[in-house]
N, C-alpha and C positions, 0 to 999 in steps of 0.2 A: 716573457721571462722563461728561462731554462727550467726544465723539470728534471727531478732526480728521483729515481725509484728507491723507495725505502720499505722496510718491513715493520709493521706495527702489530701490537697485540691489543685486541679490543674484546670486551665482553660480548659473548655470542648474541645475547638479547639485543644489545645496542646495534650490532651489525645487521641483525634481521630487521630492526626498525629502520635503519638507514637504507637498506635494500628496498624496503617497502616504499619509502618516501622517494628515494632517488632513482630506483630501478636498478636491476642487476646490471653490472658492467659500468655503472655510473658512480660507484662508491668513492673512488679516488677523487673525482672532481667535487663531489659533495663534501668530503672531508677537507679538501684543499680550501674550499670556500668557507667552511666552518672555522678552520684555523686562521684564515685571513681575517674574518670578523673578530675572532678572539684577540688577535694581535692588535687590530685597530682599537678595540675596547681597552686593552692594556695601555696602549700609547696615549689614549685620551685620559685615562685615569692618572697616568704618570704626569701629564701636563697639568692636570688639576692639582695634584699633590705638589708639584714644583711651584705653581702659582701660590697656593696656600702657604707653603713653607717660606717662600720669599716674603710674603706679606707678614707672616708671623715673626720672622727674623728682624724685619725692619720696624714693625710697630710695637713688638713686645720682646726686645732682645733678651732680657733677663729670664723671662718665662720660657722663651725658646730654648735657651741654653740648658735650663733645668729639665725641660721635657726631653731634649735630645740626650742628655746624660741618663735619664730614667730609661729611655729606649735602649741605649747601649748596654746598661746594666741588665735589663730584662733579656736582651739578646744573648749576652754572655752566659746568663744562668741557663738558658735553653740550648746553648751550643750553636746558635745561629751566627752567621758572619756578622762582623761589626757593622753597625749602621753607618752610612756614608754621608749623613747630613752635615751641613756646614754650621759652625757656631756663628753667633751674631757678631762676634768681635772681628 
Protein backbone atom coordinates (compact mmCIF):
# COMPACT_ATOMS: atom_id res chain seq x y z
CA UNK A 1 0.00 0.00 0.00
CA UNK A 2 1.28 3.47 -0.87
CA UNK A 3 2.49 5.60 2.00
CA UNK A 4 1.88 9.33 2.39
CA UNK A 5 3.83 11.62 4.67
CA UNK A 6 1.69 13.59 7.12
CA UNK A 7 2.30 15.85 10.08
CA UNK A 8 0.53 15.12 13.36
CA UNK A 9 0.51 16.72 16.78
CA UNK A 10 0.85 14.36 19.71
CA UNK A 11 1.30 14.79 23.43
CA UNK A 12 5.03 14.75 24.23
CA UNK A 13 4.60 12.14 26.96
CA UNK A 14 2.82 9.82 24.50
CA UNK A 15 5.56 10.32 21.93
CA UNK A 16 8.21 9.45 24.52
CA UNK A 17 6.28 6.29 25.45
CA UNK A 18 5.98 5.29 21.77
CA UNK A 19 9.69 5.88 21.20
CA UNK A 20 10.50 3.75 24.23
CA UNK A 21 8.29 0.90 23.02
CA UNK A 22 8.93 1.10 19.27
CA UNK A 23 12.41 2.60 19.25
CA UNK A 24 13.53 5.90 17.80
CA UNK A 25 13.05 6.00 14.07
CA UNK A 26 10.20 3.49 14.29
CA UNK A 27 7.45 5.88 15.42
CA UNK A 28 5.70 6.15 12.04
CA UNK A 29 5.42 2.39 11.65
CA UNK A 30 4.16 1.99 15.20
CA UNK A 31 1.52 4.70 14.74
CA UNK A 32 0.50 3.23 11.36
CA UNK A 33 -0.08 -0.18 13.01
CA UNK A 34 -2.02 1.44 15.87
CA UNK A 35 -4.24 3.31 13.40
CA UNK A 36 -4.80 0.11 11.41
CA UNK A 37 -5.89 -1.71 14.57
CA UNK A 38 -8.22 1.14 15.55
CA UNK A 39 -9.81 1.19 12.08
CA UNK A 40 -10.35 -2.57 12.20
CA UNK A 41 -11.95 -2.21 15.62
CA UNK A 42 -14.28 0.51 14.31
CA UNK A 43 -15.24 -1.65 11.32
CA UNK A 44 -16.06 -4.61 13.60
CA UNK A 45 -18.13 -2.35 15.85
CA UNK A 46 -20.03 -0.99 12.85
CA UNK A 47 -20.79 -4.51 11.62
CA UNK A 48 -22.12 -5.41 15.08
CA UNK A 49 -24.27 -2.27 15.17
CA UNK A 50 -25.60 -2.96 11.66
CA UNK A 51 -26.48 -6.53 12.66
CA UNK A 52 -28.21 -5.43 15.85
CA UNK A 53 -30.08 -2.61 14.12
CA UNK A 54 -31.25 -4.95 11.35
CA UNK A 55 -32.58 -7.38 13.90
CA UNK A 56 -34.29 -4.67 15.93
CA UNK A 57 -35.92 -3.21 12.79
CA UNK A 58 -37.25 -6.63 11.82
CA UNK A 59 -38.28 -8.01 15.21
CA UNK A 60 -39.48 -4.80 16.92
CA UNK A 61 -40.40 -2.29 14.19
CA UNK A 62 -42.48 0.04 16.39
CA UNK A 63 -39.91 0.19 19.13
CA UNK A 64 -37.13 0.67 16.56
CA UNK A 65 -38.87 3.68 15.02
CA UNK A 66 -39.46 5.19 18.48
CA UNK A 67 -35.80 4.69 19.44
CA UNK A 68 -34.55 6.10 16.14
CA UNK A 69 -36.68 9.21 16.55
CA UNK A 70 -35.37 9.68 20.12
CA UNK A 71 -31.78 9.46 18.83
CA UNK A 72 -32.50 11.99 16.07
CA UNK A 73 -34.02 14.41 18.60
CA UNK A 74 -31.07 14.01 20.99
CA UNK A 75 -28.61 14.55 18.14
CA UNK A 76 -30.45 17.71 17.06
CA UNK A 77 -30.33 19.09 20.62
CA UNK A 78 -26.59 18.48 20.76
CA UNK A 79 -25.93 19.83 17.27
CA UNK A 80 -24.78 16.47 15.91
CA UNK A 81 -25.41 15.44 12.30
CA UNK A 82 -28.73 13.66 11.85
CA UNK A 83 -28.75 9.91 12.56
CA UNK A 84 -28.76 7.89 9.35
CA UNK A 85 -30.69 4.85 10.62
CA UNK A 86 -33.51 3.43 8.54
CA UNK A 87 -37.06 3.26 9.81
CA UNK A 88 -38.77 -0.11 10.00
CA UNK A 89 -41.38 0.88 7.42
